[in-house]
C-alpha positions in Angstrom: -116.8 -56.1 60.0 -114.7 -54.9 57.0 -117.6 -52.6 55.9 -118.0 -51.2 59.5 -114.3 -50.6 59.8 -114.2 -48.9 56.5 -117.2 -46.8 57.4 -115.5 -45.6 60.7 -112.3 -44.8 58.9 -114.3 -42.7 56.4 -116.1 -40.8 59.2 -112.9 -40.0 61.3 -110.5 -39.3 58.4 -109.5 -35.6 58.2 -110.9 -33.7 55.3 -108.6 -33.3 52.3 -107.3 -29.8 51.8 -107.2 -28.2 48.3 -103.8 -28.4 46.7 -101.8 -25.2 47.0 -103.7 -24.0 50.1 -101.3 -22.2 52.6 -102.1 -22.5 56.2 -101.3 -19.2 58.1 -99.3 -20.1 61.2 -98.4 -16.5 62.2 -100.0 -13.2 63.1 -98.6 -9.8 62.4 -96.6 -7.9 65.0 -97.0 -4.1 65.6 -93.5 -3.3 64.5 -91.9 -3.4 61.0 -90.0 -6.4 59.6 -86.3 -6.0 60.2 -84.9 -5.4 56.7 -82.1 -3.3 55.2 -84.6 -0.5 54.7 -85.5 -0.7 58.4 -81.9 0.0 59.4 -81.4 2.8 56.9 -84.5 4.6 58.2 -83.5 3.9 61.8 -80.1 5.5 61.4 -81.7 8.6 59.7 -84.2 8.8 62.7 -81.4 8.7 65.2 -79.5 11.4 63.4 -82.6 13.5 63.2 -83.2 12.9 66.9 -79.8 14.5 67.6 -80.2 17.6 65.4 -83.9 18.0 66.4 -83.2 17.7 70.1 -80.3 20.2 69.8 -82.6 22.6 67.9 -85.0 22.8 70.7 -82.5 22.8 73.6 -79.7 24.9 72.1 -80.9 26.8 69.0 -84.2 27.8 70.5 -82.5 28.0 73.9 -85.2 26.2 75.8 -82.8 24.2 77.9 -82.5 20.4 78.4 -85.2 20.1 81.1 -87.8 21.9 79.0 -86.8 20.0 75.9 -87.0 16.7 77.8 -90.5 17.6 79.0 -91.7 18.4 75.5 -90.3 15.4 73.8 -91.0 12.9 76.6 -94.7 14.1 76.6 -94.9 13.6 72.9 -93.3 10.2 73.2 -95.9 9.1 75.8 -98.8 10.3 73.7 -97.5 8.5 70.6 -96.7 5.3 72.5 -100.3 5.2 73.8 -101.6 5.7 70.3 -99.3 3.0 69.0 -100.5 0.5 71.6 -104.1 1.3 71.0 -103.7 0.8 67.2 -104.9 -2.5 65.8 -102.2 -2.9 63.3 -98.8 -1.7 62.2 -98.9 1.8 60.7 -95.5 2.9 59.3 -95.9 6.7 59.8 -97.1 6.2 63.4 -94.3 3.8 64.2 -91.5 6.0 62.8 -93.0 9.1 64.4 -92.8 7.3 67.7 -89.2 6.2 67.0 -88.2 9.9 66.2 -89.9 11.0 69.4 -87.8 8.4 71.3 -84.6 9.6 69.7 -85.3 13.3 70.4 -86.4 12.5 74.0 -83.3 10.3 74.4 -81.1 13.2 73.2 -82.5 15.8 75.7 -82.6 13.3 78.6 -79.1 12.2 78.1 -77.8 15.8 77.8 -79.8 16.8 80.9 -78.3 13.9 82.9 -74.8 14.3 81.6 -74.5 18.0 81.6 -77.1 19.6 83.9 -77.0 16.9 86.6 -73.2 16.5 86.2 -73.2 12.7 85.9 -70.8 12.8 83.0 -70.8 10.8 79.8 -69.3 7.7 81.3 -71.5 7.7 84.3 -74.6 8.4 82.2 -73.7 5.6 79.8 -73.2 3.1 82.6 -76.5 4.0 84.3 -78.5 3.8 81.1 -76.9 0.5 80.1 -78.1 -0.9 83.5 -81.6 0.4 82.7 -81.6 -1.3 79.3 -80.4 -4.6 80.7 -82.9 -4.5 83.6 -85.8 -3.8 81.2 -84.7 -6.6 78.9 -84.4 -8.9 82.0 -87.9 -8.1 83.2 -89.3 -8.5 79.7 -87.6 -11.9 79.3 -88.8 -13.1 82.7 -92.4 -12.0 81.9 -92.6 -13.3 78.3 -89.8 -15.9 78.0 -88.3 -13.9 75.0 -87.3 -10.4 74.0 -87.7 -11.0 70.3 -89.3 -8.1 68.4 -91.4 -10.6 66.4 -93.6 -11.0 69.5 -94.6 -7.3 69.8 -98.3 -7.6 69.3 -99.8 -7.3 72.8 -100.1 -4.1 75.0 -97.8 -5.6 77.7 -95.1 -6.5 75.2 -95.4 -3.2 73.5 -94.8 -1.4 76.9 -91.6 -3.5 77.3 -90.6 -2.7 73.7 -90.9 1.0 73.9 -89.4 1.2 77.4 -86.3 -0.7 76.1 -86.1 1.5 73.0 -86.3 4.7 75.0 -83.5 3.6 77.4 -81.4 2.4 74.4 -81.9 5.7 72.6 -80.8 7.7 75.6 -77.9 5.3 76.2 -76.8 5.8 72.6 -76.7 9.6 73.0 -74.5 9.4 76.1 -72.3 6.7 74.6 -71.8 8.8 71.4 -70.9 11.9 73.3 -68.5 10.0 75.5 -66.8 8.4 72.5 -66.5 11.7 70.6 -65.6 14.0 73.4 -63.9 12.1 76.2 -61.7 9.8 74.1 -60.5 12.5 71.7 -61.7 10.7 68.6 -64.0 13.5 67.5 -67.3 13.1 65.7 -65.9 11.5 62.5 -63.6 9.1 64.5 -66.5 8.1 66.8 -68.8 7.6 63.8 -66.2 5.3 62.2 -65.9 3.3 65.4 -69.6 2.7 65.7 -70.0 2.1 61.9 -67.3 -0.6 62.2 -69.0 -2.1 65.2 -72.3 -2.4 63.2 -70.4 -4.0 60.4 -69.1 -6.7 62.8 -72.6 -7.3 64.1 -73.8 -7.7 60.5 -71.0 -10.2 59.9 -71.9 -12.1 63.0 -75.5 -12.3 61.9 -74.6 -13.9 58.6 -71.6 -16.0 59.5 -72.0 -17.1 63.2 -74.6 -18.8 65.3 -74.9 -16.0 67.8 -78.5 -15.3 68.8 -80.2 -13.1 66.3 -82.3 -11.5 69.1 -79.0 -10.5 70.9 -77.5 -9.2 67.6 -80.7 -7.2 66.9 -80.6 -5.3 70.2 -76.8 -4.8 69.9 -77.3 -3.3 66.5 -80.3 -1.2 67.6 -78.3 0.3 70.4 -75.2 1.0 68.2 -77.2 2.8 65.5 -78.1 5.5 68.1 -74.5 6.7 68.9 -73.7 6.4 65.2 -76.6 8.8 64.5 -75.7 11.0 67.4 -72.1 11.5 66.3 -73.2 12.1 62.6 -75.8 14.6 63.9 -73.2 16.4 66.0 -70.8 16.4 63.1 -73.4 18.2 60.9 -74.4 20.9 63.4 -71.4 21.5 65.7 -69.1 24.6 65.2 -66.1 24.3 63.0 -63.7 24.8 65.9 -65.3 21.7 67.6 -64.9 19.5 64.6 -68.3 20.0 63.1 -69.7 21.4 59.8 -71.6 24.2 61.6 -74.8 23.5 59.5 -78.0 25.0 60.7 -79.7 22.6 63.1 -83.3 23.4 61.9 -82.3 23.0 58.3 -80.4 19.8 58.9 -83.4 18.5 60.9 -85.8 19.4 58.1 -83.6 17.8 55.4 -83.2 14.6 57.4 -87.0 14.5 58.1 -87.8 14.9 54.4 -85.4 12.1 53.3 -86.7 9.8 56.0 -90.3 10.5 55.1 -89.5 9.8 51.4 -87.9 6.5 52.3 -90.8 5.4 54.4 -93.0 5.7 51.3 -90.4 4.4 48.8 -89.0 1.4 50.7 -91.3 -1.6 51.5 -93.0 -1.2 54.9 -94.6 -4.3 56.2 -95.3 -5.7 59.6 -93.0 -8.4 61.0 -94.3 -11.9 61.4 -95.2 -13.1 64.9 -95.4 -16.9 65.4 -98.6 -18.1 67.0 -98.2 -19.7 70.5 
């Protein structure tokens, strides 16, 4: 009996794994890991979105509706390519982000100015759109964490939320700079301070990191919008009156250089 028992134990015992072997318990998401480099490039992208959107609608005098059609069409094409891609591609991802910021700029300006909704009304409407999209996403997936972005359905939720948040950020930045009387530099300081508080909450509180991520993601947009306006608005409006095309080209060059210089890796997605 002892021999039989020993034989059975030998047959059913799990095989020994080589020492030092690491078991991979995660897959890779289709979006970059959230690092300091991510936030630096994101702020540059939002600033570029403001100057780039204004270049088309104002400098080229194509108007908000035409500009919205151009950038929204580009965004849809890039999102489709992004979803069809099998892995995270830094240039593709950041090109899609830039398309969302420029589309957000022109859509917000069209709603606020051409439709007469106003900055406060536009900000409120777009905030509702962001919250509704996040709510539907959460109900469908049980989470809105960006670490889970690796299926077509989740990617649709992700890019829809980003587009609404970029548009919200433009309207919010314009409202803070114009309607409150703070101006572009004052508004930029307010949003910068708000981002600093979010960073402090990330390190020193137990507030949900998912909530803090989306809060920071939304706040970077009005920060970039106000900085972009400060660069290209006339001197009598509190800006530096820099050329919009030149500012856009410089921001794009710096952003492109950082994409290559700073580590770009896909975020980890825990297996279900």
